[in-house]
C-alpha positions as CSV (number, residue, x, y, z in Angstrom):
1,X,14.2,52.5,273.7
2,X,12.6,52.9,270.3
3,X,14.2,52.9,266.8
4,X,14.0,56.6,266.8
5,X,16.6,56.7,269.6
6,X,19.1,55.3,267.3
7,X,21.4,57.2,264.9
8,X,22.0,55.6,261.6
9,X,25.8,55.8,260.9
10,X,27.9,55.1,257.9
11,X,31.6,54.7,258.6
12,X,33.4,55.3,255.4
13,X,37.2,54.7,255.0
14,X,39.2,57.1,252.7
15,X,40.3,56.1,249.3
16,X,43.5,54.4,248.0
17,X,46.7,56.3,248.7
18,X,49.7,56.5,246.4
19,X,51.5,53.2,245.9
20,X,54.6,54.2,247.7
21,X,52.7,54.8,250.9
22,X,50.4,51.7,250.7
23,X,52.7,49.3,252.6
24,X,54.0,51.8,255.1
25,X,52.8,52.8,258.6
26,X,51.7,56.2,257.3
27,X,49.1,56.6,260.2
28,X,48.1,60.2,260.8
29,X,50.5,61.8,258.3
30,X,49.2,63.7,255.3
31,X,49.7,61.4,252.3
32,X,48.1,61.9,248.9
33,X,45.6,59.8,247.1
34,X,46.4,57.7,244.2
35,X,44.9,58.9,240.9
36,X,42.4,56.0,241.3
37,X,41.6,57.2,244.8
38,X,41.0,60.7,243.7
39,X,38.7,59.6,240.8
40,X,36.8,57.2,243.0
41,X,36.3,59.5,246.0
42,X,33.5,61.8,244.6
43,X,32.0,58.8,242.8
44,X,31.7,57.0,246.3
45,X,30.1,60.2,247.6
46,X,27.4,60.1,245.0
47,X,26.8,56.3,245.5
48,X,26.3,56.8,249.3
49,X,23.4,59.2,248.6
50,X,22.0,56.8,245.9
51,X,22.2,53.6,248.2
52,X,21.3,55.1,251.5
53,X,19.2,57.9,253.0
54,X,20.7,61.2,252.5
55,X,23.0,62.3,255.5
56,X,22.0,65.0,257.8
57,X,25.3,65.3,259.3
58,X,28.9,64.6,257.9
59,X,32.0,64.4,260.0
60,X,35.5,63.6,259.0
61,X,39.2,63.9,260.1
62,X,41.4,66.9,259.0
63,X,43.2,65.0,256.4
64,X,42.8,65.6,252.7
65,X,42.1,61.9,252.0
66,X,38.9,61.9,254.0
67,X,37.9,65.3,252.9
68,X,38.0,64.0,249.3
69,X,34.9,62.0,250.1
70,X,33.3,64.4,252.7
71,X,33.4,67.5,250.8
72,X,31.7,66.2,247.6
73,X,29.1,64.4,249.8
74,X,28.5,67.6,251.6
75,X,28.0,69.5,248.4
76,X,25.4,67.0,247.1
77,X,23.6,67.0,250.5
78,X,23.7,70.8,251.0
79,X,25.6,70.4,254.3
80,X,28.7,71.6,256.0
81,X,31.3,69.1,257.0
82,X,32.3,68.9,260.7
83,X,36.1,68.3,260.9
84,X,37.2,66.7,264.1
85,X,40.8,65.8,264.9
86,X,39.6,63.1,267.2
87,X,38.9,61.1,264.1
88,X,42.5,61.2,263.0
89,X,44.4,57.9,262.2
90,X,46.5,56.1,264.8
91,X,49.7,58.0,265.4
92,X,52.7,55.7,264.5
93,X,55.4,57.8,266.1
94,X,58.8,56.8,264.7
95,X,57.2,54.0,262.6
96,X,55.6,56.7,260.4
97,X,56.4,56.0,256.7
98,X,58.4,52.9,257.5
99,X,57.7,49.7,255.5
100,X,57.2,46.2,257.0
101,X,60.6,45.2,255.7
102,X,62.4,48.3,257.0
103,X,60.9,47.9,260.5
104,X,61.8,44.2,260.6
105,X,65.4,45.0,259.5
106,X,65.7,47.6,262.3
107,X,63.7,45.6,265.0
108,X,63.4,41.9,264.1
109,X,60.1,40.4,265.4
110,X,58.5,43.9,265.9
111,X,55.5,43.0,263.7
112,X,54.6,39.8,265.2
113,X,55.0,41.3,268.7
114,X,52.7,44.3,267.7
115,X,50.1,41.9,266.3
116,X,50.0,39.9,269.5
117,X,50.0,42.9,271.8
118,X,49.2,46.3,270.2
119,X,48.9,48.0,273.6
120,X,52.5,47.3,274.7
121,X,54.5,46.6,271.5
122,X,53.5,49.6,269.4
123,X,56.0,52.2,268.3
124,X,57.8,53.4,271.4
125,X,56.8,57.0,270.8
126,X,53.5,56.3,269.0
127,X,50.0,56.3,270.3
128,X,49.0,53.4,272.5
129,X,46.0,51.3,271.6
130,X,44.1,52.3,274.7
131,X,44.8,56.1,274.3
132,X,43.8,55.9,270.6
133,X,40.6,53.9,271.5
134,X,39.6,56.4,274.1
135,X,40.2,59.3,271.7
136,X,38.2,57.7,268.8
137,X,35.3,56.7,271.1
138,X,35.0,60.3,272.6
139,X,35.0,61.8,269.0
140,X,32.5,59.3,267.7
141,X,30.2,59.6,270.5
142,X,30.3,63.4,270.2
143,X,29.2,63.0,266.5
144,X,26.5,60.5,267.3
145,X,25.1,63.0,270.0
146,X,25.2,65.8,267.5
147,X,23.3,63.7,265.0
148,X,20.6,63.1,267.7
149,X,18.9,60.3,265.8
150,X,19.4,61.7,262.3
151,X,21.7,60.1,259.6
152,X,25.3,60.5,260.1
153,X,28.3,59.8,257.8
154,X,31.7,59.6,259.3
155,X,34.6,59.6,256.8
156,X,37.7,58.5,258.5
157,X,40.6,55.9,258.7
158,X,41.2,52.2,258.8
159,X,42.2,51.9,262.4
160,X,39.5,54.3,263.6
161,X,36.9,52.1,261.9
162,X,38.7,49.0,263.3
163,X,38.3,50.1,267.0
164,X,34.8,51.1,266.5
165,X,34.0,47.7,265.0
166,X,35.8,46.1,267.8
167,X,33.6,48.0,270.2
168,X,30.3,46.7,268.7
169,X,31.4,43.3,267.7
170,X,33.2,42.5,271.0
171,X,36.4,41.6,269.2
172,X,39.8,41.5,271.1
173,X,42.4,43.6,269.5
174,X,44.4,41.0,267.6
175,X,41.1,39.8,266.1
176,X,40.4,43.4,265.0
177,X,43.7,43.6,263.2
178,X,42.7,40.7,261.1
179,X,39.5,42.5,259.9
180,X,40.8,45.8,258.6
181,X,38.4,47.2,256.0
182,X,39.6,48.1,252.5
183,X,39.9,51.5,251.0
184,X,36.5,53.1,250.4
185,X,35.0,50.3,252.6
186,X,31.6,51.3,254.2
187,X,30.4,50.0,257.6
188,X,26.8,50.5,258.5
189,X,25.6,50.6,262.1
190,X,23.2,52.0,264.6
191,X,24.6,53.9,267.6
192,X,23.6,55.9,270.6
193,X,25.7,58.5,272.4
194,X,26.1,56.3,275.5
195,X,28.3,54.0,273.5
196,X,25.8,51.2,272.7
197,X,25.2,50.2,269.2
198,X,25.2,47.4,266.7
199,X,26.7,46.7,263.3
200,X,24.3,46.4,260.5
201,X,26.6,45.5,257.6
202,X,30.3,45.6,257.0
203,X,32.7,44.5,254.1
204,X,35.1,41.6,254.5
205,X,38.4,42.6,255.8
206,X,42.0,41.6,256.2
207,X,45.3,42.5,257.8
208,X,46.4,46.0,257.2
209,X,48.8,46.5,254.2
210,X,51.6,47.8,256.4
211,X,51.5,44.5,258.4
212,X,51.7,42.2,255.3
213,X,55.2,41.3,254.2
214,X,55.6,42.1,250.4
215,X,59.4,42.0,250.3
216,X,61.9,44.5,249.1
């Protein structure tokens, strides 16, 4: 296939959330951006247009923290935002809003067990890794198909980007959890609707904040 069969995609993680949420499993909950996150989101939108070719399509999750980048980007590009719930963050079930310390106090060893086996050691009433991955791939492939070889920006969440990077870099799940991109991180890739693709560039990542013990 020729280069014109590829869709150029930017995966953009939302901005920094308020401090009290950063080391919690906030998952798909609606949590506010910090003041810094609010200021930086429209600035990032402008920088995306400066650094890359202007988008032809913009997709995001329904949450305000992704819309904070997607809407100003759409205003600059003269586009409408396509909101898709398939791009929502991993549902953490009863772990939602819990800190690392609180979860470990309630269920000692839960964090280590999850890192080793996210499919079976997730929150009992949360979204399984396999179900989440299937949902994200379906939503992403739909966006790539709609873009049809044009430039696509997807503003979404850390675990959404993680499983998409795992898809194209052939990581196992534990490895992907050690390579979580930062707030406002941007991953550049080329993709086709059949699920094939390749990562062009991505920032250095680390373990998600909620999985890092900070005490307290």
